[in-house]
Every structure is written in C-alpha cells, then in structure tokens.
C-alpha positions in Angstrom: -13.0 108.2 49.9 -9.7 110.2 49.6 -10.2 111.4 53.2 -10.5 107.9 54.7 -7.5 106.9 52.5 -5.5 109.8 53.8 -6.5 109.0 57.3 -5.6 105.2 57.0 -2.2 106.0 55.6 -1.4 108.7 58.1 -2.3 106.4 61.1 -0.2 103.5 59.5 2.7 105.8 59.2 2.4 107.2 62.8 2.4 103.4 64.0 6.0 102.7 62.7 8.7 103.8 65.0 12.4 103.2 64.8 14.0 101.1 67.3 16.0 104.0 68.7 18.1 107.2 67.9 21.7 107.1 67.4 24.0 109.4 69.3 27.9 109.7 68.5 29.9 108.3 71.0 33.6 107.9 69.9 35.9 106.9 67.0 37.8 103.6 67.3 40.9 102.1 65.5 40.7 98.3 65.5 44.1 96.7 65.2 45.1 93.6 63.3 45.2 90.3 65.4 43.0 91.6 68.2 39.4 90.6 68.7 36.8 93.2 69.5 33.3 93.0 70.7 30.7 95.6 70.1 29.3 96.8 73.3 25.6 96.0 74.0 23.4 99.1 73.5 25.8 100.4 70.9 26.4 100.0 67.1 29.8 100.3 65.2 29.8 101.7 61.7 33.1 100.3 59.8 34.1 103.2 57.7 37.3 101.8 56.1 40.4 99.8 56.4 44.2 100.6 56.2 46.0 97.9 54.2 49.4 96.6 55.1 50.1 95.4 51.7 50.6 97.0 48.3 49.6 94.1 46.3 46.6 92.1 47.6 46.7 88.5 46.5 44.3 85.6 46.7 46.7 84.1 49.6 47.0 87.4 51.2 43.7 88.9 50.9 42.0 91.7 53.1 39.7 89.7 55.5 37.7 90.5 58.7 36.5 87.7 60.8 32.8 88.6 62.0 31.3 86.3 64.8 33.8 83.6 63.7 33.0 83.9 59.9 35.8 85.1 57.5 34.7 88.0 55.3 36.3 89.3 52.3 36.8 93.1 52.7 37.5 93.8 49.0 36.4 91.0 46.9 38.3 90.5 43.8 36.8 91.6 40.4 39.3 89.9 38.2 43.0 88.4 38.4 46.0 89.1 36.1 47.0 85.5 36.0 49.3 85.6 38.9 46.6 85.8 41.4 47.0 89.5 41.9 43.8 91.6 41.9 44.3 94.8 39.7 41.1 96.5 40.1 38.8 95.8 43.1 35.5 96.9 42.2 33.6 96.8 45.5 34.1 96.8 49.1 31.9 96.3 52.2 32.3 99.8 53.5 30.4 101.3 55.1 29.2 98.3 57.1 27.0 98.4 60.3 27.5 96.1 63.2 25.0 95.5 66.0 25.8 95.0 69.8 27.5 91.9 70.9 29.2 91.3 67.4 32.7 90.2 67.5 35.3 91.4 64.8 38.8 90.8 64.1 40.9 92.5 61.3 43.3 89.7 59.8 46.0 89.2 57.2 46.4 92.1 54.8 44.3 94.6 57.1 46.5 96.7 59.4 43.5 98.4 61.1 39.8 99.3 60.7 38.4 102.8 61.3 35.1 102.6 63.3 32.6 105.1 64.6 30.6 104.0 67.6 27.0 105.2 68.2 24.9 105.0 71.4 21.3 103.7 70.9 19.0 105.9 72.7 15.3 105.1 73.3 
C-alpha cells in the first residue's frame, strides 16, 4: 500500500512543471512621469522606490499606475492628525510584473528600481 501511494505521489509531482526558468537580463531605473511596458517574454521584479518627498502625506502619497489602476506603494498605517504618515508598516516590494504590464511612477516617487528577467522554456 505504501509503495502504491509513494508511486502515485511521485508521478503526480513529476507531472507538475513550471512555466519556464528565469534568466537575469538587466537592471532598470524607471523615472517618474514616464509610462513603461514590460516586454513580452520577460518579467520585471520591482525591488524598491526612491521617494522625492521627506514627508509623504495623503495628498502627496507614493503611487504607481499599473495597467491604468493607481496603487499605493506604501499604505499608511496611521496619521498624526495633519494627514502625515509617521510609520508606514508595509510596502508592496518586492512586486512581480508579467509581460505586457504597463507601469508609471507618479507623485512622490522619483524612480523605481527593477530587475528584468527573460523567461526561458
């Protein structure tokens, strides 16, 4: 019985395959105000952002536009009463983007650091 179960598990595991292997291609720096598109056959790993504001407020928050949808890069954990975040607790980094995704750094983001990978069969 154990042998049959072991063979079934082994055959099942061997049947699963990843969609491809990743190969490092280049490092990119995406600048504020420009829209970029992840090339087909590649994935981007967003590693971090450079902020151009010492004090990120509700009105001047750190945002990216992904496929036309605005995304907060650092969601606020609490406010000090003046709308200024004092301790952001989470961020979206690292964040993976598949091919044909558009991205635009906006507002309080000066640039975004990206690692580009080729998808190999």
